[in-house]
N, C-alpha and C positions, 0 to 999 in steps of 0.2 A: 117710624119709633126707631132710635139709636139700640145697638145692643144692650149698652151699659144703663140706659135710662129702662129698657124691658127690663134686665136683670134685676135693677133697684125693686122696680115694683112687684115682679115676682117673689124677690125674697128677702121683702119687708117681714119683720116679724108680724104675725096676727094680734092684733090684742084683742080680746069680746069687749062687744060693746055694749055699754052701761042704759041699762032703763031707767027711768026716771023713778024715785022710791024704791029701786028693786037694789037688792047687795050685789057688792064688787068681787071681784076674785080673792081676794084676802079673807072672805068671810066664808067661801068655799071649804066644804070637808075635804079633808088631804086625800083619802080614795077619788072622789071628784075631782081634784087637782091633778091627781098620778094619771088617771083617764082622761084629761084632756090635753096634758103635756104630751102624752104620747099620741094621740089624734093631731096634733099641733105638728110632730116631727114626722109622721105620716107622711100630712099633707106638705111638709117641705121636702120631703124626698121627691113626691109627684110631680111640683114646682121645679125641682132643679130639673130633672128628665126633660120636663118638656121647653126648658131654658136650652138646652144642648142640641133638643130638636129643632127648636127656632134657628139656634146659632147655624147650624147647616143650613139656611135657607138665605139668611142676611148677607150681601156683595163682602166681600172685604173680611169676613170672619177668619180664623184659622183654618176651617177646612177648607174652604173654598179657594184661597189664596194659594194653596200649593196647586191646585188647579188650574189656574189661570194660565193662559199660554206666557212664554217666557221672551222678555224684551227680545227685538230680533236684532241678530249679529252683525258685527259690522261686514258690510258686501264684501264677497268675495275678491273684485275688482277693482285695484287703486288706480288712478288717474292722476298723473302730475305730469310736469313737464317745467321747461324753462325760456326764459327769453333774454337774449344778449347782445349790449350795444359792445362796439368793441370801436377803441380809437388808437391810428398808428402814427409813427412818425420815423420816414426811413431818410437816412443819411445818404443813401446811394440813389435815391430819386431826386431829382432837382426840384420835379413841380410838388413833391410833396414839402421838400423842405421849404419852399417858395411860400407855398398854401399854412403851413404850421400844421402839418399832419393832416387825417382825414377820421372822422366820426362816422358810424352808422350800424345799422341793426346787422347783425354778425348772425342770429343765427333764431328760428324760435322752435321747439321742439315738443311731441308730447310722447308721454310714457304711458306705458300700461302694465300692468302687473297683479300679482295675485297666485292663490292655490285654491283651487274647486277640485272637488270630486277625486282627490289624492294625486291633482295632475297641478303643479306649478311653471307659471309660465312668466315671460317679460318679453316687450316687445317696445321698440323706441323708434319714432318717425321724426326727420328734421326737414324744415325749410330753412335753405340759404337765400341770400337774394340775385344768385346765379343755379340754383339746381334744387330740386330736393329730392331725396334720398330716403331708403329704410337703412336702420341704423343696425337693429338684431331683431330677431322674433324666433326665440326659441319657445321649446314646451318641453317638462322631465316630469321624471316621477321617482321614489325614493326606493333604492332595492337594498333591504336588508338597514341595518340602523347606521350602515358608515358608507353608504354609497348611494349616486345619482344619475342617472342616465339621462340625458336629452337630444334635442333633435331640432333642426332648425336652422336658422341665421346665429352663429354667436362667436365668442373669442377664441382666438385660437390660442391654444395653451405653450405659449414659448417665452422664456426668458421670463425678468422681473414680471409681477405681477400685483395689481392689475396696471398698473401704468409703470413706464420705466424712464418717468420724470415727473418732477414735479410741478413744472411750470405749465401756462396756457400752448405754451408753442410744440412741447414736447420737443423729442431729440430725433438725430441722426437717425434709428432703427426704425422710427414712426413713417418718417419718408422713405424708408427701404421696403416695408410691407412686414416689418419683422417686431414690430410693437401695437397695440391696440387695434389687432388686424381681424377682420370678421368674416366667417366663410361658411360657406351652406355643407352640411353633415350631421353625423352623428358624436355625441363624444360620451363618457365615462369617467366620471369623478370619484374617488375614494379616499376619504379623509379619518382617519385612526390615528387616536396618539398624536405626537409627533408629523405624522406621513400624509402627505397630498400628493396625490397619484393620479395623472392623468393620460387619459389616452384617446386617441379621435381619430375620426377619417374624415375628409372632407371632399367631397366631389369635384366642387368646383368653387370658386370666388361668388361673396356672396347673392350675386349678379346671375341671371342665366345669359345675361347680351354680352359677350366677353369684350364689344367694341364700344359700350356705352361709357363715358367719362363720370356720368354723374355717379359718383357713388363713393362713401366713406372712405372706406380702407383702400389702401394702396396695394394693389395688384400688377400681375402682367398685363396686358392690355393688348388688344390686337386692333393695329392699327396701319396704314398704308405701306410697304414696305417690310412691317414686321409683324406677322399675321399669328402671334404665339398666344395661348391661353394657357392659363392653370386648371391642371385636374389632377385627381385620385391621389389626394395629398394625405399622409400617415404623419401622426404628431404623436409623442410621448414625453411628458414633462415629469419627472421625481424631485421633489423636494423635502427637505425635514428641517423641522424648527427645533433648534435648541433652547431650553430654557422659557418650554410654552407656556405662557400667563404668569408669567415674573415680569419685573421691572426691565429687564434685558433679554429680549428675543431677538434671535440670529436663523437665518432661514436661507440654508444651501441648497442649492439644487443644479441639476443638470436637464437640457434641454436637446431635442433632437424631431427634425421633419425631413421627409423626403416624398417628392412628388414629378409628377410628370408636365411637359411643356407638349400643348399640341401642337404644331403647326399646320394651318388649315391650307396653304401653298402644296408641301410637300407629304403633308396626308402623314406625316409621323411622329412619333412621339420623342421629343428630350429628357431630360430629366433636369432636376434640380434638388438641391438639400441645405442642409444647414445645420450645426450643433453647436453647443456651448455652454455656458455655465454662468453663475450669478450668483450671490449674497447679498440678503437684505437686512441689516441690524438697526432695531429696534429699542437703543437703551434709554428711558429716562426722556427728555423732550428731543433727543437726537436721532436721525435716522439716515441710513447712510447706504447707498445702493452700488454696488457693483456689478458689471456685468460683461461679457468679452465672449466671443461666437466669430466660427467661419463658416462661409456660404459661398454657395456656386449656381450660376442659371448655364445649363447646358443644351439649348434649340438645336433642332433637327432645322436648321434654315438652309436655303437652296446656297451652295457651295459659294457662289458670286456675290452672296450677302450676307456671310459670317464676319461677325465687329466683335468688338470686344464690350459692348453693353448690352442691355437689354431695355425694350419699351416698358415703361410700368404710367401708372397713372391712374388718378383722383381727383375727387373737389373740382371737376369738371376741364382738366388740364394734364397732359402728360409731359413725361420727360424721359431722358436716360440716365441707366444706371449700371455703372461696372457689372459685368457679371461676376466677377471672383472678388472677394477682398472679406476684411478681417474687421471687426468693429470690436470699439472699447466704450464703457461708459462707466461713470465718475459722478454720482451725486451725494450732495450732502445738504440736510436741513433740519433746523431746528425749529420748535413750537414755543414759540415764548408765553411766556406766565404773563396772564390777562387779567387785569383787574379794572378794567375801562366800562362805565355805561355804555350800552349797547353793543359791545365788540365780544365776539362770542372763542374766536380763533385768528392768532396772529403766526403765521407761519413763513422765513425767510430761508432760502433756498440758496443753493450754484449748484447746475449741473450742467455738464463736460459730456458730449460724447465725439467720437471721432470714427471717420472710415477710410481706411488704408486699404487704396484699391492695388492689385496687380499686376495691371497692366503696364508696359514700361512708360516713364517718363508723364505717367499720372499723379495731380495733385490731390492730396488727401482731402477730404471735407471733414467739416466738425461746425459743432456748434457748441457756445458756453452762454448760458442764461442766468442773469442775477437778478432775483429779486422777493417780492412778498406776495402770500396771499391774504386775505382777511376775509373773516367769516361776521356777518350779523344778521341773525336771524336767516331768512330765506334772501338774504344778499350774500354773494360771493364775487370777491372782487380781486385781480389778481395784475399785480403792474411790474413789466418784465423789462428788462434791459436786456438783448439778445445781440450777440454776434457771431455773423456765420463766414465761414472761410470757405471759398467753392464749395457753396451751399444753393440747393432750388433756391428759389424766390428770395435768394439776396444780391441783388445787382444782374447785369444782361450777362454778366460771361460766369456766374455762379453756375456748379453743373454738381450730381452726382454722377454724372460720366465719364468719362478720361480727356477730356479734352479742356475744362472749365480751366481758367488760368486768376482768377478773381482774390482780389486778398481780403482781409477782414474785412466786414462791413457791419453796420451797425443798424438797429432798429427799435423804436421803445414802444411800447406794445400795454394797452391800458383794454383791459376787459370785465365789465360789469353785469353781472347776471341774475335773475331773479327769478327764483327756484320755487316751484310749488308742486 
């Protein structure tokens, strides 16, 4: 029996039964009526107390509802990932031109992140057709109300963050190891007001093996004839945002890093450093990014092997990079107003970056990318027209070293990703 039915039965007014031929309540004497009314009121109070007792025993009542276990919280671990297809047409490749370009699976990845027991964590693993590798894996804890300490494989705090480009192909700094670079170490982040301060120490690159080229980040790698590897790197990045949380924000910052280069043949440590500044302006629908920095690699190589380049590598390949130079970045993007069905975001951009090398007679390397990114629910699409000059992966003579002599080369790139 439900509580409502039970209450109706228990709280219904008691009416004296009538006997045949006898008198009804209206014929009773006033004194008798008063006593009977008092008796009925006492009985009503008793029934109400019984009802309250019964309610505590009925599932779903107001007392038991508060004691029921709460609904389970969201799981502390979130699992996501992405699958991406890539189409490329390369002007500088006869085979690509004759085939009309090439289409294939570019990437499948899995992401794990969350917070449990006061510990925040994030990890990502990637599968490419030609290799698989860890992208990042770190854990951290809050320090006070404005700080966070992290340890593991994480992004190096240098220059424009999180990316020094808007496009899929990135810019020159990435292929040098100075953008979207991940190393193994510890980092402290402090955010208060408009300030964003980051200090880090990285013991080495993200992989324990300096000879492995199956890595995501561009690092100095150990190859035959150039047995160098990154070690003991310190980073400091300070940025301040003017007009924070207003329609026009501008972040201005400076970055510096210094570390060692261990040479396995001479068993001595060389050194390396980089320093520069950046600006990131977000005003209305516009975004302007500017960055400039100097860098140098000074390995302790055998005297007969001293060159103007250092070997770097990732993505299952290696190539030469000028040991010293200056880098410039100038990117502009515009978020178009969107009022189309099924389209959430349209951003168009032009990203330009250049490496001016210190070596004599070395030609500069540059990338210019014009394109748009379109977001639709879980789908994200990049369509880019990429032009590279004396750039790695652009023509047989393209190089970030000092010997390249390639002119501007063109590539069309379409990347379609499903993110879950």
